[in-house]
C-alpha positions as CSV (number, residue, x, y, z in Angstrom):
1,M,11.4,12.9,-26.0
2,A,8.4,10.6,-26.9
3,T,7.6,7.6,-25.0
4,T,6.4,4.4,-26.5
5,P,3.2,3.1,-25.1
6,A,3.5,-0.3,-23.4
7,D,2.4,-3.2,-25.4
8,P,-0.6,-4.8,-23.7
9,A,0.5,-8.3,-24.7
10,V,3.9,-7.7,-23.1
11,A,2.3,-6.3,-19.9
12,A,-0.1,-9.2,-19.7
13,S,2.8,-11.7,-20.2
14,A,4.8,-10.0,-17.4
15,D,1.8,-10.0,-15.1
16,A,1.2,-13.7,-15.8
17,A,4.9,-14.5,-15.0
18,L,4.7,-12.4,-11.8
19,S,1.5,-14.0,-10.6
20,A,3.2,-17.4,-10.5
21,D,6.1,-15.9,-8.5
22,T,4.7,-15.8,-5.0
23,K,8.0,-14.9,-3.5
24,A,8.4,-11.8,-5.7
25,I,4.9,-10.7,-4.9
26,C,5.5,-11.2,-1.2
27,E,8.8,-9.2,-1.4
28,Q,7.1,-6.4,-3.4
29,A,4.2,-6.3,-0.9
30,A,6.7,-6.2,2.0
31,R,8.6,-3.3,0.4
32,T,5.4,-1.5,-0.3
33,S,4.2,-1.9,3.3
34,T,7.5,-0.8,4.7
35,S,7.6,2.2,2.4
36,F,4.1,3.1,3.5
37,G,5.2,3.0,7.1
38,T,7.9,5.6,6.4
39,T,5.4,7.7,4.4
40,F,2.9,7.4,7.2
41,A,5.4,8.7,9.7
42,A,6.3,11.7,7.4
43,D,2.6,12.4,6.8
44,Y,1.8,12.3,10.5
45,K,4.6,14.8,11.2
46,L,3.4,17.0,8.3
47,L,-0.1,17.0,9.9
48,I,1.3,18.0,13.3
49,D,3.4,20.8,11.8
50,A,0.6,22.0,9.5
51,A,-1.8,22.3,12.5
52,E,0.4,25.2,13.6
53,Q,0.4,26.9,10.2
54,G,-3.4,27.3,9.7
55,A,-6.4,25.8,8.0
56,A,-5.0,25.8,4.5
57,A,-1.8,24.0,5.5
58,K,-3.7,21.5,7.5
59,A,-6.1,20.8,4.6
60,Q,-3.2,20.3,2.2
61,A,-1.5,17.9,4.7
62,R,-4.7,15.9,5.1
63,E,-5.1,15.7,1.3
64,K,-1.6,14.4,0.9
65,A,-2.1,11.8,3.7
66,S,-5.4,10.7,2.1
67,R,-3.7,10.3,-1.3
68,D,-0.9,8.3,0.3
69,V,-3.2,5.9,2.1
70,E,-5.3,5.5,-1.0
71,S,-2.2,4.7,-3.1
72,F,-1.1,2.1,-0.5
73,S,-4.6,0.5,-0.6
74,F,-4.6,0.5,-4.4
75,A,-1.1,-1.1,-4.5
76,L,-2.2,-3.9,-2.1
77,L,-5.4,-4.5,-4.1
78,D,-3.5,-4.6,-7.4
79,M,-1.0,-7.1,-6.0
80,S,-3.9,-9.2,-4.7
81,K,-5.2,-9.4,-8.2
82,L,-1.9,-10.6,-9.5
83,A,-1.2,-13.2,-6.8
84,A,-1.9,-16.8,-7.8
85,D,-1.3,-18.2,-4.3
86,P,-4.8,-18.1,-2.6
87,S,-3.5,-17.2,0.9
88,V,-1.4,-14.4,-0.4
89,K,-4.2,-13.2,-2.7
90,K,-6.6,-13.2,0.3
91,A,-4.1,-11.5,2.7
92,L,-3.4,-8.7,0.2
93,A,-7.1,-8.2,-0.6
94,T,-7.9,-8.1,3.1
95,M,-5.1,-5.7,3.8
96,G,-6.2,-3.4,0.9
97,A,-9.8,-3.4,2.2
98,Q,-8.7,-2.6,5.7
99,V,-6.6,0.3,4.5
100,T,-9.4,1.5,2.2
101,T,-11.8,1.8,5.2
102,L,-9.4,4.2,6.9
103,K,-10.1,6.7,4.1
104,G,-6.9,8.6,4.7
105,D,-7.6,9.2,8.4
106,L,-4.1,8.9,9.9
107,E,-5.6,9.1,13.4
108,K,-7.1,5.7,12.8
109,I,-3.7,4.3,11.9
110,D,-1.1,3.5,14.6
111,D,1.9,1.3,15.2
112,K,-0.3,-1.7,16.1
113,K,-2.4,-1.4,13.0
114,L,0.7,-1.3,10.8
115,A,2.2,-4.2,12.7
116,D,-1.0,-6.2,12.3
117,L,-0.9,-5.5,8.5
118,H,2.7,-6.7,8.4
119,A,1.8,-9.8,10.4
120,T,-1.1,-10.7,8.0
121,L,1.3,-10.4,5.1
122,D,4.1,-12.3,6.9
123,A,1.7,-15.2,7.8
124,A,0.5,-15.5,4.2
125,C,4.0,-15.4,2.8
126,G,5.3,-18.0,5.2
127,K,7.3,-15.7,7.4
128,S,7.0,-15.7,11.2
């Protein structure tokens, strides 16, 4: 089954419409952040379990965790590029940069860091 490539004009139009919808961007960012929290917990458990299974398993677990952190960072940075609201744009860019500096090292991520990221987003999106 062949897929039709996305029309760049349609994609640009959709991006433009989304950029004006701060609420939708905030909701997507919150979903992405929550999803990463779940992924983070699973990756952390995988790393712990892999440590008992040898170097190869541990390397695979670290690689997966690194990819997941990188994907989260890219998602935040992409949303920051779409956001028209300056405070949301800045918050998402800051969050993406903070996650990028972690370079997939789950040992640098903890509940407090995740909560701080959520708080940054909540403040920018007008939630308390």
